[in-house]
N, C-alpha and C positions, 0 to 999 in steps of 0.2 A: 505494497502499500503507499505508495507517495505522499512525502510531504509537505504543505499549501508551502507553493516561493516566504519568502521574509522580504521586508519590509525593503530590506537593501540591498534587494537581490530584485527584488519587483523594481527599485527605482533602474535600477542597472540596463536592464535587458527594457523597460518603458519606453515605444514609438521603436523598436526594433522591429524587420521583420521577421517570416521565415517560411521554410520551401510549401509548399502547399502538398509534394508528391515527389515522388522520386522518382519519375521523368521528369521534373525541375528541375531535382537535383542532378541528373545523368547529362543535361541538357549543357549546365553550370558551366562544369568542371570540362565539361567536353568544348565547348569555346572556351576558358579558361588556360587549355592544355594551344590549343590551337593558334597562341596568343603572346607564348609563353616561347618565346627565340633566345635565348640567351641568357632566360636565367628569368623565372616564373613571377617570385616573392613578389613582386613590382605588380603585379597585372594580377595577381587574385588574395595580395591587401585593396588595389580600384574595385574589382566585385563586389566582395566578400561587402566592403566595410559602408564603400564608398557607393557603388550600382547597387548593387543586389541590398542592404542596411541585414543581413545576417544580423552579425553583430559589431558593435564601435568600434576604435581601436585599442581601448584597454582589455578588449577582453581579444582583437587581435593577436594582439603580442602576449599574452601570456598562452595562450594553443597558439602560437608559429614556435613561442619559448622552448612549450612541449615536446612537440612535432620533431623538433630540432636536436631537441639530447638523447631523442628513441632512437634505435635503431632504423635503418631504413630511411630514404626518401622522403624531404621535409615535407615537401608538400601533398607525398605522399598516407602520412600521416593523420596531417589534419585534413585528409579526404574520410576520413576512415571514420574520424572522431567524431567530425561537424555531421557524419551524415549517420555513423549511429545512435547521435543526439539526437536525432528525432524520428527515424523510423528502424532503430534495432540495428542486426545485420544486416537485415537484405536491406536498405541505408544505406547504409559502409559497403555496399559490394554495388549498391546503386554508381555513387559519387568515384568509387575506381574504375569504375570501366568507364566513367564516360571520360577519367586525367590521362585513361592508355590507349584504347580499343582504336581508335582515331587517329590519334599523334601517331603511336607506333606503325598503322601503313605506311601515313607519313614520311615518316625517320627513315621506313626503309625505304624504303624510293630514294628517300634526299639520297643512301649510304650507297643504290648502286647505282644516281645519274655521277657523284663526287667519286670515284675509283675511279672515273675514265678521266679528270680535272685532277686529283689527287696533285701534283707532281706541275702544279701551274702554277707561275708566279704570285695571276690576280687572285684564286683562289685561296690560296695560306693570306695575302694581304688584305682580302676580306674578311677571313678568321677572323684575325688580329684584327680591323676596327671592329669586327664584333666583341668582340673580344674583351675594351674594349668602352662601348656603347654600352654592354651588359656591367660592366662594372659600374657604369654613370646609375644607370636607370637601378643599381641595390645601392646605394650611397644617400640617393635621392628617399627611395622609400624607407631608409634608415631614419635620415634627417627627422618624413613622416613621422611614421613615428614613436621616435625623443615627445614628441607631443605632452604622450600618453601619460611620460616618468614621471611627471608633478601629483599622477592618481600612486605609487603606488606607495605602497605603507610605509617599504622602507626611508621612503624619502627623492627627493635628488639630488642631493647633495653624497651620499651613499654607493645610490644606481650609477651614476656619472662614475664616483671611482674604481666600482666592480669591473663596468663597463673599461674604462680604463688601463686597468688589471689584465683584466684578461688582452686586452689586443696585442700589452708588451708580452707578455704572457706567452700564448698566440702565435702572433705576427712576427714578434722583434725576436723575442727567446725561441721560443720553438719549442715552448713545452708540449706537448700530444696532451690531445684534445680529449682523454681522459681524465689523465692528474687535472686540470685546470676545471675541469664540468666537476671530480670529487672533491677537490680544497674550493677554488673562491665557488662553485654552485655547494654546494652544500654550508658555508659562509653564509649565504645570501639563502639559503631554505629557514635557516636556524634564523636570525634575524626578522624575517619577514617572521616564522613561526609564534615567535615572542612577539611583537608589534601586535600579530591575527590575534590573539590568546586574549576569549575574554579574561575580564577583569571582576574580580570579584566583589563580590557589589556588599554593602556594611548590613547590618543583622538590621531590620525595623526596630528600630526604638530603642538605637546605642545609641545617641550622638558623640561629640565630638571632649576629649577630655575636658577636665575645668581648667 
C-alpha cells in the first residue's frame, strides 16, 4: 500500500507533467537518442526538463548523479529509472527500447559507410571537430544544471568544493573513478544524510530551562 506524498514532495512535483503511456515514453526516448550526436546529456536535459517537463532541474541533477555512479551507460540507467517509476518493469523496457532500437540501426548503417572513408583526412577532421562541439555542449549543460546547486541540502559552497576536488582528483591527478566515488562521494553522502536527518522535536510541555 503506497503512502500519500508529503507536502515537501508535493511542492517539488507540483506543476510537472508525466508520460501518459508507454508509447509516449518509447517515442520520447527514440527522439532523444536520434538527436544525441556527440553526447546525449544536453538533449536529455532539454527534453525531460524544458520540453516535456517530466522533472525539474534539481530532480534531473539527482537522477543523473545516481545514473552516473551505477554500472552501465548513464542515459540507459536514467531511462530505466524514469520508465520504471511510472509504469514499472514494462515502462523501463519501453524507455530502453526507444533509446536503443532505431539508433542502433542508424549507428550500424553509419559504421558501414564510415568504414570506406575512415582513412580520409576530411573524415578524421570532421570527427575531431564534432568532439570539440560535444565538449562544449556538455560544459554548457553542466553550467545550466549548476543553477540547481543552491537548493542542495549541503549548500552551494560545499557542492562547489566537492566538484572542484573531484575535477582535480580525476581530471588532473588521474585518480581512478572508483576511489573518487568512494572517497568524495562517501563524504558527500554522509554530509547530506546529516543535513536531511530529522531533528528531534521538543517534548510537549517542556520549555526552555529558566
